[in-house]
N, C-alpha and C positions, 0 to 999 in steps of 0.2 A: 332456540333449541337447535341441536345438531341435526343435520340432514340424516345421519345415520343413527338416529334415536332408537329405532326398533332393534338395531343390531348391537348396541352398546350394553356392557355389563354394568349394571348400577349397583355400586357398593360405595362404602365411605372411602374417600380419597386419602391414600397413605403414601409414604415414600415407596418407590418402585420395588425395591428389594424386600419390603415388608408387606407387600400387597399380593393378594391371590391372583390378581389380574396379570401379574408379571413374574413373581418369584417362581412358581412351578415351571413356567416356560423357561425361565433362566436356568434352572437346575437340569431339566431334562435336555435342554439344548447343549449345555456345557459337558454333561455326562456322555451325550452322543458324540460330541466333537472329540472328546478323549478317545472313545472306543474306535471311531473312524480312523484317526491318525495313529494310534498305537498299532492297530492291525495292519494298516498300510506300510508303516515304517518297520514293522516286524518283517513283513515280506520283503521289503527293500533290503534290509540287513542281511537276511538269509541268502538273497541271491546275488548281493554285492560283495559281501565279505565271507560268509560261511561256505558258499559254493566253491570258493577258491581252494579250500582245504578238505571239504566234504562233498563228494560228487552226488550224494543223496539229495542235495538241495539245488542241483543244477536245474535252471529254469530256461526252457527253450534253447537247448544246445544247438550251437551253429550260428546263432544270432550274434552280431558284434556286441560287445559289452555295453557300448554307449546306447544300444537300442533296448536293452532289457528293462531298465526302469521305466522309460516311457511306455513300453508295452504293458508293464505291470499297472501303471497309472491308468491306462485305458480300461482295464478290468473294472475299475471303480466308477470312472466317468462315463463309460459306455451305457450301462444299464440306467444311469441317472438321465441321460439324454432321451433314452427310449420311453421311459415311463413318466417323465416329469409333466408333459402335457396332459396326460390322462389324470395324473394326480391333482392338477389345478382345477379341473372340471369337477372332480370328486369334492374338493375343498370348497367349491361354491355351492355344492348340492347337499352336503352332510355337515352337521355340527362339527366344528373344528376341534373342539375339546374331545369328541369321540375319535376323531381321526388320530389325535396325538396318543390316545390310549392304545389303539390298535397298532400303531407304528411301534410303540415301546414293548408291546407283547411280542411283536415279530422280532425285535432286536434281541429279546431274551433267547429265543430259539436259535438265532444266528450265532449268538455267542457260544451257545452249547456246541454247535457244529464246529465252530472255530477251535473250541477247546480239544475236541477230538483230533483236529488237525495238529495242534501242538504236541498232544500226547503221542501220536503216531508218527510225528515228524514228517507229515505229508504236505509237500509244498503245493500240491494241487487242491487239497481240501482247503487250505488257507486262502488260495487264489479264488475258489468259488465263494468262500465266506465273505471275501472282499467284494466280489460282485454283488452279493446279496445285500451288503451294507450300502452299496451304491444304489441298489433299487429301493431300499428303505429310506435313504436320504432324498430320493426323488420325490417321495410323498411328504416328507417333512418340510423341505425348503419352501415350496409355494404356500403351505398351509401356515408356516411361521410368518411369512411376509405378509400374508392376507389378514392374519389375526391381529397383528400388532396395532394397525390403526383402529381395529375394533375394540381393543382393550385399552389403548393409551390415547391421550389427547395430543392435539397438534404440537404443543410446546414440550411434550415429552418424547417425541419420536426420535430427535437426534440423540437425546440422553439415553433412551432405551436401546437404540441401535449402537451407541458407543459402548454401553455396558456389555451388551451381547458380543459385539465384535472385539472389543478390548480383552475381555476375559477369554473369549474364544481363542485368541491367539496365545494367551498365557497357558491356557489348558492344552492347546495344540502343541506347545513347546514341551510341556510335561509328558503328553502322551507320545510325542515323537521320541523323546529321550528314553522313556520307559520302554516303548516298543523296540527301539534299536538295541537297547542294553539287555532286556530280559529274553528277547527272542533267541539269543544265542547262548544265554547262561542260565536262565531260570524260565523255561517256557510254560511250566505248569502254573508258576506264580502269576505270570502274565495272563494266562487263561482265566485264573481265578479273579484277578483285578477286573478284567473285561466283563465277566459275568456279574460281579458285584455291582459295577456301575450301570450295567443294564437293568438290574433290579431297582437301583436309585432312580433311574430315568423313569421307569414304569410307575413307581410310587408317586413321583412328581406328576406324571401325566394323569393319574387318578385324581389328583388334587386340582387340576385345571378347572376353572368356571366354564359354564356353557358359552358357546359362541355361535349364536343362531345362523343357520345357513341362509345366505341371501337369495338363493335361487333353488329351492328344493325341487322344483318341477323340471329342472334341467335335464335333458337327456345326454347321458355320457357317451362319448364316442371312444370305444376301447381299441380302436385301430391306431397303432402309434403314429403311423405316417399322416393320416388325415387329421389326427388330433393335434399333432405338431403344426400342421398347415393351418388348422383353425385358430390356434392361440396366436401364432405368428401374425396371422391376418388381423387379428384383433388388436394387437399392440402396434402394428404399423398404422392402424386407424386412430391411434391415440399417441401422437408424436410427443406429447408432453410427458408421457410415461416412458416412451421408447428411448428418448434421449439419455435420461439418467442410467437406464439399464444397459446402454451401449458402453457408458463409462464403467459400470460395475463389471460388465463382461471383460473389459480390458484389465481391470484389477485382478480378476481371477486368472486371466490369461498370463499376465506377467508374473503373478505368484507361482503359477504352474511351471513356468520356465525356470524360475529360481529353484523351486523344490525339486524339479525333475532333473535339472542340469547339474546341481551341486553334487549329489552322491558320486556321479562318474567323474566330475571334474576334479573333486578333491581326492578321490581314490586313485584314479588313473592318469591325471595330468599333474596335479600338485603332488601327488604320491603320499598322502597322509592317511592315517588310520582313521577309523569311525569316530574317535574322540574329537577329532578336528571338525568333522562333519557336525557333531553335536554342538561344538562351540559356535560354529557359523549359524546353525539354526537357533541357538539360544539368542545370539546377538540379533538376528533377523526378527525373531518373534517378540522379544522384549521391546525392540524398536517399534514394530506395528502396535504393540499394546500402548506404548507411550503416545504414539500418534493419535490412536483411538481415543485415549483418555483426555488428551489435550483437546480434541475436538468435542468430546462430551461436555467439557467445561466452557469452552469459548465459542461453540458452534452457533449459539443463538445471539451472539453479539451482533449489533446493527452494522458494524463496520464491514461485515462480510457480504452485505446485500441481501436481497430476497433468497431464502433458502440456502444461505451461505455459499453462494455461486463463487465468490472470490476465494474462499477457502479451498474450494475444489481446484481452482487454478493454481494456487500456491502449492498444493499437494503434488499435482502431476508435474509441475516445473521442477520441484525438488527430486522427484523420481528420475527425471530425465537427466539432470546434472549428476546425481549420484551413480546412475548407470554408466555415464561417460567415464567416470573415475574407474569403475570396475573394468571397463574395457581397455582403456589406455594405460592404466598404471600396471606395473609388473606385479604378477601374482607370486606369493610365497611357493617354493618349490623344494622338495625334499630330493637330495642326491646321495643319501647314505646307503649303506648295505642292506638294510632290512626291506622286506616287501612293502611295508607302509611306514612312513615316518612317524614317530611318536609326538604327542601333543607338545612336550618340551621343546622339541626342534622347531615346531610351528611357532611357538612364542619367541623364539630367538631370531627368527627370520626378520630382517630389516624391512621386508615389504609387508609384513603382517599388519601393522597399524593402519595403513592407508587402505588395504584391502577391506578390513573390518569396518573401517569408516565408510566405505562405499556401500557395504551390505546394510549397515545401520542406517545410513541416510535414505537409501532407496526404500527401506522398509517403513521407517518413521513417516516419511512423506506419503507413502502408499496408504498408511492408515488414516492420515488426515484427508486424503483424497476420497476414500470410499464411503465413509460414514454419512456425510451429508447427501451423497447420491442415493444411498438406501432409504433415508428418510423422505427424500424427494419423490422417489418412485412410489412408496407407500402412500404418501399424502395425496398424490395427484390421481391415483387409481380410483374409479368408480366402485362403490361397495358391491354392486350386483355382479360385477365381473372381476372384481379385484384379484381373486386367487388365480383366474385364468391369465390375467395380465402378469401376475407374479410368476406364474409357471412359464409364461412366454419369455420373461426375462431370464428365468433359470435355463431355458433351452438356449437363449442367446449366449449366455456365459459358458454353457457347456460346449456350444459349437466353438467358442473362442478357445476353451481349454483343449478340446479335441484337435482343432486345426493346429494350434501351436505345438501340441504334443506330436502330431504327424510331422510338423515342421522340424522339430528336433530330430526325429527319426531320419527325416530327409538330409539334415545337415550331417548326421552320422554316416549315412550311406555315401555322401559325396566327399567325405573326408575333409569337411571345412574346418576352419580354425577353431580350436576348443573354446575361444572366447566369442564365437559367432552368436551364441544365444544371448549374450549381453547386448550385442549390437541390435538383435531383434527387439529387445526391451527399449533401447534408446530410440530407434526409429518409430515404433508404435507410440511410445509415450510423447515424443516430440509432436506427432500428429495430433494426439489428443490434447496436448498443451496449447497448440495453436488454436484449436476449436474453443477451448476453455477460456483463453484470453479474449477471443472474439465475443464470447458470450458475456464477458465482463462489461463489455461496452454496450450491450443490448439487454441489460437486466430489466426484468419486469416480474411482477407477481403472477403466479399461476394459480388457477382455481384449485382449492383444496377441498377434498371430500371428508374433512375432519371438522367437527363442530365444537361445541362448547365442552368444557370440562365435565367429566362424569365421576361420580362418587366411585370409590373403590369397593 
């Protein structure tokens, strides 16, 4: 019988998407993913494209254009970093199903506030709403990562993470396109969609099964600084959990470089309209989706070794090679009379196919890289402190996201090459790839705190 018997939810075992132990989590996660990214990209569209013709949407006037999107991204990631460690403690102390319900109730209120921002065309209300969504996400992330090994079996973790991550990027794509498009053309419709999906997420949260708290007597430290120090200390005491989280941190870091650098690169360096940005994001997101889905189906094959370590190495090597293509290959560039080149001109540029191939390759292999690492971290974490270890991992990847975001700001201030962000990805990925290859020659099974299958 499983070591976490008392924490498991006993129901009849069914396919994941038909089971109460996974389906509500899946729905509320994807609805929240859409809202996060639609709101964030709505803000990016307003400050990147609309502010050029409408000064009412000017965001932090006086800053270089290359800095504005990174600063806007910090509005989301900053609160996440501050509150994530506190959230991890709460998720070890309180029933995680209850936490999901409160998170989604908060999202309803945030979407109402964002709707006011869209109706009044207030860039600052939208920025505050984005910060509040970052805070809400801080409470969701460690709770989600901690509850999955509680509701799923060991052989289901790669499949569950693949489903969540793969669909996440497809939903992220739709949310990104909807946010970019409707923010400038139909903001009220966008606000209505965000509110509707917040309701969907809340209903799904109400359907989640109980997830007993492993440490109800835990005393929560509400000081963000000491809470962060405490959870980081815990994860460094558990190197088997720390190592996959460092890899996940790099995944989020390089994804941030792509997402943050592309709007300015496409608008101000390549000279194309937001439709081209949408195409690039579509290619990237579909490719991550494919990579995650491939991993979901093949991740448990024995050829990849314990916990699919070889698959992780294949993924990060592919990211490195694809990023080299983006750096060295000539990028498409519009030289016509309009402010921003149309999509048709982008399609005609002879450099477009190789540019999109680099984007697709980096994204596909990135999806293959991260899914086994997520399952690895969840499987290895001790149930009693699992949420705190998961929150420590979230702190690590937010450090990576924020450090690399500041790095992009520094590159802009130093007037570095517009392709310098791609070289950041190459250097970082090459270091991770070297370590992953070394681990392939030192493969061994690690203790897993997931036991026998439990009924759904």
